[in-house]
C-alpha positions as CSV (number, residue, x, y, z in Angstrom):
1,X,132.6,114.8,71.5
2,X,130.3,111.7,71.4
3,X,128.1,110.7,74.1
4,X,130.5,107.7,74.7
5,X,133.5,110.0,75.0
6,X,131.5,112.2,77.4
7,X,130.5,109.2,79.5
8,X,134.2,108.2,79.7
9,X,135.1,111.6,80.7
10,X,132.6,111.4,83.6
11,X,133.9,108.0,84.6
12,X,137.6,109.4,84.6
13,X,136.4,112.3,86.8
14,X,135.1,109.9,89.3
15,X,138.1,107.9,89.2
16,X,140.4,110.9,89.7
17,X,138.1,111.9,92.6
18,X,138.5,108.5,94.3
19,X,142.2,108.4,93.7
20,X,142.5,111.8,95.4
21,X,140.5,110.8,98.4
22,X,137.7,113.1,97.7
23,X,135.2,110.2,97.2
24,X,134.9,106.7,98.7
25,X,132.8,104.9,96.3
26,X,133.0,102.2,93.7
27,X,133.1,103.7,90.3
28,X,130.4,102.2,88.1
29,X,131.3,100.3,85.0
30,X,128.9,102.2,82.9
31,X,128.0,105.9,83.3
32,X,124.9,106.9,81.3
33,X,124.4,110.3,79.7
34,X,121.0,111.3,78.1
35,X,119.6,114.2,76.2
36,X,117.7,116.5,78.5
37,X,114.1,117.2,77.8
38,X,114.6,120.7,77.2
39,X,117.6,122.0,75.1
40,X,117.9,125.0,77.4
41,X,119.3,122.6,80.0
42,X,122.3,121.8,78.0
43,X,123.3,119.1,75.5
44,X,123.7,116.2,77.8
45,X,122.7,115.2,81.3
46,X,123.6,112.5,83.9
47,X,122.2,111.3,87.2
48,X,125.3,109.7,88.2
49,X,125.5,111.8,91.4
50,X,122.1,110.7,92.5
51,X,123.1,107.0,91.9
52,X,126.4,107.2,94.0
53,X,125.4,109.7,96.7
54,X,124.3,107.1,99.2
55,X,127.3,104.8,98.8
56,X,129.5,107.9,98.8
57,X,127.8,109.2,102.1
58,X,127.1,112.7,100.9
59,X,124.2,114.7,99.6
60,X,123.6,114.2,95.8
61,X,124.0,118.0,95.1
62,X,127.4,118.1,96.9
63,X,128.6,115.1,94.9
64,X,127.4,116.6,91.8
65,X,128.9,120.0,92.5
66,X,132.2,118.3,93.1
67,X,132.0,116.4,89.9
68,X,131.0,119.5,88.0
69,X,134.2,121.2,89.1
70,X,136.2,118.3,87.5
71,X,134.2,118.2,84.3
72,X,134.6,121.8,83.7
73,X,138.1,121.4,83.0
74,X,137.6,118.8,80.4
75,X,138.4,119.8,76.8
76,X,135.3,120.3,74.7
77,X,133.0,121.0,77.8
78,X,131.7,124.5,77.9
79,X,130.0,124.4,81.0
80,X,128.2,122.1,83.8
81,X,125.3,123.1,85.8
82,X,123.8,121.2,88.9
83,X,120.1,121.0,88.7
84,X,117.4,119.8,90.8
85,X,118.3,117.1,93.4
86,X,121.7,116.5,91.8
87,X,121.5,116.2,88.1
88,X,124.5,117.2,86.0
89,X,123.6,119.2,82.9
90,X,126.4,119.5,80.6
91,X,127.0,121.8,77.5
92,X,129.6,121.3,74.9
93,X,131.4,123.9,73.0
94,X,130.3,124.1,69.4
95,X,133.5,122.6,68.1
96,X,133.4,119.7,70.2
97,X,129.7,119.2,69.5
98,X,130.2,119.6,65.8
99,X,133.1,117.1,65.6
100,X,130.4,114.5,65.8
101,X,129.5,115.0,62.2
102,X,132.8,114.0,60.9
103,X,132.8,111.0,63.5
104,X,129.7,109.8,62.0
105,X,130.6,110.2,58.3
106,X,133.8,108.3,59.1
107,X,132.1,105.4,60.9
108,X,129.6,105.0,58.0
109,X,127.3,102.1,58.5
110,X,129.0,101.1,61.7
111,X,127.7,104.3,63.4
112,X,125.1,103.2,66.1
113,X,126.7,99.8,66.7
114,X,127.6,99.2,70.2
115,X,128.8,96.5,72.7
116,X,125.8,96.5,75.0
117,X,125.1,92.8,74.5
118,X,128.5,91.8,73.7
119,X,129.2,88.0,74.4
120,X,125.4,87.1,74.4
121,X,124.5,84.2,72.3
122,X,120.8,84.2,71.5
123,X,118.4,82.0,69.5
124,X,115.7,84.1,68.3
125,X,112.5,82.4,67.2
126,X,109.7,84.1,65.4
127,X,106.9,83.7,62.9
128,X,107.0,79.9,63.1
129,X,103.9,79.5,60.9
130,X,102.2,76.1,60.2
131,X,103.1,75.2,56.6
132,X,99.3,74.6,55.8
133,X,98.6,78.0,54.4
134,X,99.9,81.5,53.5
135,X,101.4,83.9,56.0
136,X,98.6,86.0,57.5
137,X,98.5,89.4,59.2
138,X,99.4,88.0,62.6
139,X,102.6,86.3,61.1
140,X,103.3,89.6,59.5
141,X,103.5,91.5,62.8
142,X,106.1,89.2,64.2
143,X,108.0,88.9,60.8
144,X,108.5,92.7,60.9
145,X,109.3,93.0,64.6
146,X,111.3,89.7,64.8
147,X,113.6,90.6,61.9
148,X,113.9,94.3,63.3
149,X,115.0,92.8,66.7
150,X,117.4,90.4,65.0
151,X,119.2,93.3,63.4
152,X,119.2,95.3,66.7
153,X,120.5,92.5,68.7
154,X,123.4,92.0,66.3
155,X,124.1,95.8,66.1
156,X,124.5,95.7,69.9
157,X,127.0,92.9,69.9
158,X,125.1,89.7,70.3
159,X,125.5,86.6,68.2
160,X,122.0,85.9,67.0
161,X,120.6,82.9,65.3
162,X,117.1,83.8,63.7
163,X,115.1,80.6,63.6
164,X,111.8,79.5,62.0
165,X,110.1,76.5,63.7
166,X,108.2,74.6,61.1
167,X,105.1,73.0,62.6
168,X,105.0,70.1,60.2
169,X,104.1,67.3,62.6
170,X,100.7,66.2,64.0
171,X,97.2,65.8,62.8
172,X,96.9,69.2,61.1
173,X,99.2,68.1,58.5
174,X,97.1,65.0,57.8
175,X,94.1,67.3,57.4
176,X,96.1,69.5,55.2
177,X,96.7,66.7,52.8
178,X,93.2,65.4,53.1
179,X,91.8,68.8,52.2
180,X,94.1,69.0,49.0
181,X,92.9,65.6,47.9
182,X,89.1,66.7,48.6
183,X,89.6,69.8,46.5
184,X,91.3,67.8,43.8
185,X,88.3,65.5,43.6
186,X,85.8,68.3,43.8
187,X,84.6,67.4,47.2
188,X,84.1,69.3,50.4
189,X,87.1,69.4,52.8
190,X,86.9,67.1,55.8
191,X,85.7,68.3,59.1
192,X,88.5,70.5,60.7
193,X,90.3,70.8,57.3
194,X,91.5,73.7,55.3
195,X,89.0,75.4,53.0
196,X,91.1,78.6,51.7
197,X,91.7,79.3,48.1
198,X,95.3,78.3,48.4
199,X,94.1,74.7,48.9
200,X,92.5,74.8,45.6
201,X,95.5,76.3,43.9
202,X,97.6,73.4,45.5
203,X,95.2,70.8,44.4
204,X,95.3,72.2,40.8
205,X,99.2,72.3,40.8
206,X,99.4,68.6,42.2
207,X,96.9,67.3,39.6
208,X,99.1,68.9,36.9
209,X,102.1,67.1,38.3
210,X,100.3,63.9,39.2
211,X,97.2,63.3,37.0
212,X,97.0,59.9,38.6
213,X,96.2,61.3,42.0
214,X,92.5,60.8,41.5
215,X,93.1,57.0,40.9
216,X,95.2,56.5,44.0
217,X,93.7,54.9,47.3
218,X,92.8,57.6,49.9
219,X,95.7,56.9,52.2
220,X,98.2,57.1,49.4
221,X,96.7,60.1,47.7
222,X,96.6,61.9,51.2
223,X,100.3,61.0,51.9
224,X,101.3,62.3,48.4
225,X,99.3,65.5,48.8
226,X,100.6,66.1,52.4
227,X,104.2,65.8,51.2
228,X,104.0,67.8,48.0
229,X,101.7,70.3,49.4
230,X,104.0,70.8,52.3
231,X,106.9,71.5,50.0
232,X,105.0,73.9,47.9
233,X,103.4,75.8,50.8
234,X,106.7,76.0,52.7
235,X,108.6,77.4,49.6
236,X,105.7,80.0,49.2
237,X,106.2,81.0,52.8
238,X,109.9,81.4,52.2
239,X,109.5,83.3,49.0
240,X,107.1,85.8,50.7
241,X,109.4,86.4,53.7
242,X,112.2,87.0,51.3
243,X,110.1,89.5,49.5
244,X,109.4,91.1,52.8
245,X,113.2,91.2,53.5
246,X,113.0,88.8,56.4
247,X,115.9,86.5,56.8
248,X,116.3,83.3,58.8
249,X,119.4,81.3,59.6
250,X,117.7,78.1,60.5
251,X,114.4,76.4,59.4
252,X,113.9,73.8,62.0
253,X,111.4,71.0,61.4
254,X,109.2,69.8,64.2
255,X,108.9,66.5,62.4
256,X,112.6,66.0,62.6
257,X,112.4,65.9,66.3
258,X,110.0,62.8,66.1
259,X,111.9,61.2,63.2
260,X,115.2,61.3,65.0
261,X,113.9,60.2,68.4
262,X,114.6,63.5,70.0
263,X,111.1,63.5,71.6
264,X,111.7,60.4,73.4
265,X,115.2,61.2,74.5
266,X,114.0,64.5,75.7
267,X,111.3,62.8,78.0
268,X,114.1,60.4,79.3
269,X,116.3,63.4,80.1
270,X,113.6,65.2,82.0
271,X,112.9,62.0,83.9
272,X,116.6,61.7,84.9
273,X,116.3,65.4,86.2
274,X,113.4,64.1,88.5
275,X,110.5,66.1,87.1
276,X,108.7,63.4,85.1
277,X,106.1,61.1,86.7
278,X,103.5,58.6,85.4
279,X,99.8,58.8,86.3
280,X,96.6,57.5,84.6
281,X,98.5,55.7,82.0
282,X,100.2,58.7,80.7
283,X,103.6,60.4,81.3
284,X,103.6,63.8,82.8
285,X,105.9,66.7,83.5
286,X,105.7,68.3,86.9
287,X,105.6,71.9,85.7
288,X,103.7,73.1,88.8
289,X,106.8,72.9,90.7
290,X,108.0,75.9,88.7
291,X,104.9,78.1,88.6
292,X,102.8,76.5,85.9
293,X,99.1,76.4,86.6
294,X,98.9,72.5,86.1
295,X,101.2,69.6,85.2
296,X,101.6,68.8,81.7
297,X,101.1,65.6,79.8
298,X,104.1,64.5,77.7
299,X,103.1,61.2,76.4
300,X,99.2,60.3,76.4
301,X,97.9,57.0,77.5
302,X,97.8,55.7,74.0
303,X,101.5,56.3,73.7
304,X,101.3,59.3,71.4
305,X,103.4,62.3,72.3
306,X,101.7,65.6,72.9
307,X,102.7,69.1,71.2
308,X,104.1,69.8,74.7
309,X,106.5,67.0,74.3
310,X,107.7,68.5,71.0
311,X,108.1,71.9,72.7
312,X,110.2,70.3,75.5
313,X,112.4,68.5,72.8
314,X,112.7,71.7,71.0
315,X,113.9,73.6,73.9
316,X,116.5,71.0,74.8
317,X,117.5,71.1,71.2
318,X,118.2,74.8,71.4
319,X,120.1,74.2,74.6
320,X,122.2,71.5,73.1
321,X,123.0,73.6,70.0
322,X,124.8,76.1,72.3
323,X,122.2,78.9,72.9
324,X,122.2,80.1,76.5
325,X,119.5,82.6,75.7
326,X,116.3,81.6,74.0
327,X,113.9,84.3,72.9
328,X,110.4,83.1,71.7
329,X,108.1,85.5,69.8
330,X,104.6,84.1,70.0
331,X,101.2,85.3,68.9
332,X,98.4,86.9,70.9
333,X,96.7,83.5,71.5
334,X,99.8,82.0,73.2
335,X,99.7,83.7,76.6
336,X,99.3,80.3,78.2
337,X,102.6,79.3,76.7
338,X,104.7,81.7,78.9
339,X,104.4,79.6,82.1
340,X,104.8,76.1,80.5
341,X,107.8,77.2,78.5
342,X,109.4,78.7,81.4
343,X,108.6,75.5,83.5
344,X,110.4,73.5,80.7
345,X,113.4,75.7,81.1
346,X,113.5,75.1,84.8
347,X,112.9,71.2,84.5
348,X,115.8,71.2,82.0
349,X,118.0,72.9,84.7
350,X,118.1,76.3,83.2
351,X,117.1,79.7,85.0
352,X,113.9,80.8,83.6
353,X,114.7,84.4,84.5
354,X,117.8,84.4,82.2
355,X,117.7,81.5,79.8
356,X,114.4,82.0,78.2
357,X,112.3,85.0,77.2
358,X,108.8,84.9,75.9
359,X,107.5,87.8,73.9
360,X,103.7,88.0,73.1
361,X,102.5,90.1,70.2
362,X,99.0,91.6,70.3
363,X,96.3,91.5,67.6
364,X,96.4,93.6,64.5
365,X,93.9,94.9,62.0
366,X,94.5,96.7,58.9
367,X,91.4,98.2,57.3
368,X,90.9,100.3,54.1
369,X,89.3,100.2,50.6
370,X,91.4,97.2,49.6
371,X,90.3,95.1,52.4
372,X,86.7,96.0,52.0
373,X,86.9,94.3,48.4
374,X,88.3,91.1,49.8
375,X,86.3,87.9,50.1
376,X,86.3,86.6,53.6
377,X,88.3,87.7,56.6
378,X,91.8,86.4,55.7
379,X,94.4,89.1,55.3
380,X,97.7,87.7,53.9
381,X,101.1,89.1,53.8
382,X,101.1,88.8,50.0
383,X,98.0,91.0,49.8
384,X,99.7,93.6,52.0
385,X,102.9,93.7,49.9
386,X,100.8,94.1,46.8
387,X,98.5,96.7,48.2
388,X,100.7,98.7,50.5
389,X,104.2,97.8,49.9
390,X,107.0,96.3,52.2
391,X,108.4,99.5,53.5
392,X,105.1,101.1,54.8
393,X,104.1,97.7,56.3
394,X,107.4,97.1,58.0
395,X,107.8,100.5,59.4
396,X,104.2,100.9,60.7
397,X,104.4,97.5,62.5
398,X,107.9,98.4,64.0
399,X,106.9,101.7,65.3
400,X,104.4,100.4,68.1
401,X,105.2,98.2,71.0
402,X,104.5,94.5,70.4
403,X,102.1,94.3,73.2
404,X,99.8,97.0,72.0
405,X,96.8,96.0,69.8
406,X,96.9,97.8,66.4
407,X,94.3,99.1,64.0
408,X,95.9,100.6,61.0
409,X,94.4,102.2,58.1
410,X,96.0,100.8,54.9
411,X,95.1,103.7,52.6
412,X,96.7,106.0,55.1
413,X,99.9,103.9,54.9
414,X,100.0,104.5,51.2
415,X,99.9,108.3,51.3
416,X,103.0,110.3,50.3
417,X,102.5,113.0,52.9
418,X,104.2,114.1,56.1
419,X,101.4,112.7,58.1
420,X,102.6,109.2,57.1
421,X,105.5,108.6,59.3
422,X,107.4,106.2,57.0
423,X,107.1,108.8,54.1
424,X,108.3,111.6,56.6
425,X,111.6,109.7,57.6
426,X,112.2,108.3,54.1
427,X,111.7,111.8,52.7
428,X,114.2,113.3,55.2
429,X,116.8,110.7,53.7
430,X,115.9,111.6,50.1
431,X,116.2,115.3,50.9
432,X,119.8,114.9,52.4
433,X,120.7,113.1,49.1
434,X,119.3,115.9,47.0
435,X,121.1,118.5,49.2
436,X,124.5,116.7,48.6
437,X,123.7,116.4,44.9
438,X,122.9,120.0,44.4
439,X,125.7,121.0,46.7
440,X,128.2,119.1,44.5
441,X,126.7,120.8,41.3
442,X,127.5,124.2,43.1
443,X,131.0,123.2,43.8
444,X,130.5,122.5,47.6
445,X,132.5,119.4,48.7
446,X,133.5,118.0,52.1
447,X,137.2,117.8,51.2
448,X,137.5,121.6,51.0
449,X,137.4,122.2,54.8
450,X,135.7,121.3,58.0
451,X,135.5,123.7,61.0
452,X,133.1,122.2,63.6
453,X,133.0,125.4,65.6
454,X,130.9,127.0,62.8
455,X,128.0,124.6,63.6
456,X,126.7,127.2,66.1
457,X,123.0,127.7,65.0
458,X,120.5,126.5,67.5
459,X,119.0,124.1,64.9
460,X,122.4,122.6,64.4
461,X,122.9,122.1,68.1
462,X,119.6,120.3,68.3
463,X,120.3,118.1,65.2
464,X,123.8,117.2,66.5
465,X,122.4,116.2,69.9
466,X,119.9,114.0,68.1
467,X,122.6,112.3,66.1
468,X,124.7,111.7,69.2
469,X,121.8,109.9,70.8
470,X,121.5,107.2,68.0
471,X,123.9,104.6,69.6
472,X,122.1,104.8,73.0
473,X,118.7,104.4,71.3
474,X,119.9,101.3,69.5
475,X,121.5,99.8,72.5
476,X,118.3,100.5,74.6
477,X,115.8,99.2,71.9
478,X,118.1,95.9,71.8
479,X,118.1,95.4,75.6
480,X,114.4,96.1,76.0
481,X,113.5,94.3,72.8
482,X,111.6,97.3,71.6
483,X,112.3,98.2,67.9
484,X,109.7,100.9,68.1
485,X,112.2,103.1,69.9
486,X,114.2,103.3,66.8
487,X,111.2,104.3,64.5
488,X,110.2,107.1,67.1
489,X,113.8,108.2,67.3
490,X,114.0,108.5,63.4
491,X,110.9,110.6,63.3
492,X,112.3,113.0,65.8
493,X,115.6,113.1,64.0
494,X,113.8,113.7,60.7
495,X,112.0,116.7,62.4
496,X,115.3,118.2,63.5
497,X,116.7,117.8,60.0
498,X,113.7,119.4,58.2
499,X,113.8,122.3,60.7
500,X,117.6,122.6,60.0
501,X,117.1,122.5,56.3
502,X,114.8,125.4,56.4
503,X,117.1,127.5,58.7
504,X,120.6,126.8,57.3
505,X,121.9,126.7,53.8
506,X,124.5,124.2,52.6
507,X,124.6,125.8,49.1
508,X,125.2,129.3,48.2
509,X,122.1,131.5,48.0
510,X,123.2,132.9,44.6
511,X,125.8,132.4,42.1
512,X,127.9,135.3,43.4
513,X,128.2,134.0,46.9
514,X,131.6,132.8,47.9
515,X,131.7,129.1,49.0
516,X,133.2,129.0,52.6
517,X,134.0,126.5,55.2
518,X,130.6,127.0,56.6
519,X,129.0,125.5,53.6
520,X,131.5,122.7,53.5
521,X,131.0,122.0,57.3
522,X,127.2,122.1,56.9
523,X,127.7,119.5,54.0
524,X,129.3,117.1,56.6
525,X,126.4,117.7,58.9
526,X,123.9,116.9,56.1
527,X,125.9,113.8,55.2
528,X,126.1,112.6,58.8
529,X,122.3,113.0,59.1
530,X,121.9,110.9,55.8
531,X,124.0,108.1,57.4
532,X,122.1,107.9,60.5
533,X,118.7,107.9,58.8
534,X,120.0,105.3,56.5
535,X,121.4,103.2,59.4
536,X,118.2,103.4,61.4
537,X,115.9,102.4,58.5
538,X,118.2,99.6,57.8
539,X,117.8,98.3,61.5
540,X,114.0,98.1,60.8
541,X,114.5,96.4,57.4
542,X,113.2,99.6,55.5
543,X,114.9,101.1,52.5
544,X,116.4,104.5,52.5
545,X,115.5,106.0,49.1
546,X,117.6,108.6,47.4
547,X,114.7,110.1,45.5
548,X,111.0,110.3,46.3
């Protein structure tokens, strides 16, 4: 019996009680079951009696006792206890609990997917780096978390478009081009320009392609460097994200908003909504009506649109492209954007509470021997991939809430020990693969027999309960936008598996031992664990190695 099936059985018991006149209450659409903190309290617990007691007009324990009597009669339920103020602690019989192993193996990669967000259409914007330099450590955190969230939302039934907003308009692009030209000429970069080593690399590349660059007038050389440098730098960003296994459906150019006239049309649309006013020669959006700390300038007195005008046009573009829900994942220095983006949503006629969500990621630092040898303070994603590798970086960033500052030790992330969480989880998967390989060599195969009632060892009950919790964890992580819940779950699951591996044998102990259904059934449990570990790692964009 899966947790979903148990929840359905509780719902059915409530409906039967209402139909019999024993309860007068509206049956909730969803009944939640969770693993109790202590295995001694049973396999699953629910607080549905506490939730419905007031509406039913009876004490929670009385309602829970009534439901317990009905649930005791359900096939696969070994017993139900009423605990505390009205919790229902439910124990499944070994056969019912063990059947989950076969369910997971049959479901394969689909196990863990759910319909918690079915029907939701979401635009998920993350990373959105300026194409004026390589991706740095701040981008890396959102790349890992954003892509994991994309996978989680899709696994929970949402239609998700992952989008990268290319900040390719404005003065920073002119400074970018001028910086490349300056380096090509052996001069210092202009004030406010870019002085990184990558600028010298771009200058060298451009001189190879266009030896006449040095002979061009300043304006023409800058325009050429801006255009070609942009192409090269954007491609480098795309290549790095691909190596990091981060996928985007849309690469949206800020410049296209200006070139197509979308910025001007956005201002006109907002004016029609009654939220635009003119003052001091400029055009303003009255965002204070919707909680912003001050009104925002859309068009400066000199006629130039502001970045805020681009933000407004971009929001309206997302709305026009059919995205009711818009999730922005922004860096630690963007706290001020929350109020103004929500104000844009309100001015556009949307509900800021439901149509827009702004997530802020906190700062991250990765220290270690390799960083101590670097020149300067820049830490780029390419460096991290070369030094630590994609899996440890992605997993380590995914296992902490986005709003918590991080200080990670790069050398620790490289260690192949159980103290390293990503190694601990990946090793559990590799161990399941090795168990299956050796079992096959001994003649143990799943086709020979499956008796779920044989999975009666305490470590098997704990492992099955953890496996059964995976779909709930995925759904909750998606709803709360918290991929770290999956990482912490995988570590707990790996711990249950390692303990079970020590206590329970899948293979015969010696060559004379007869292969029985117990061996075969335990192989099902081993393979179910392998599947869940692989599925969970996949949601985080981390590989599931077969050997380590």
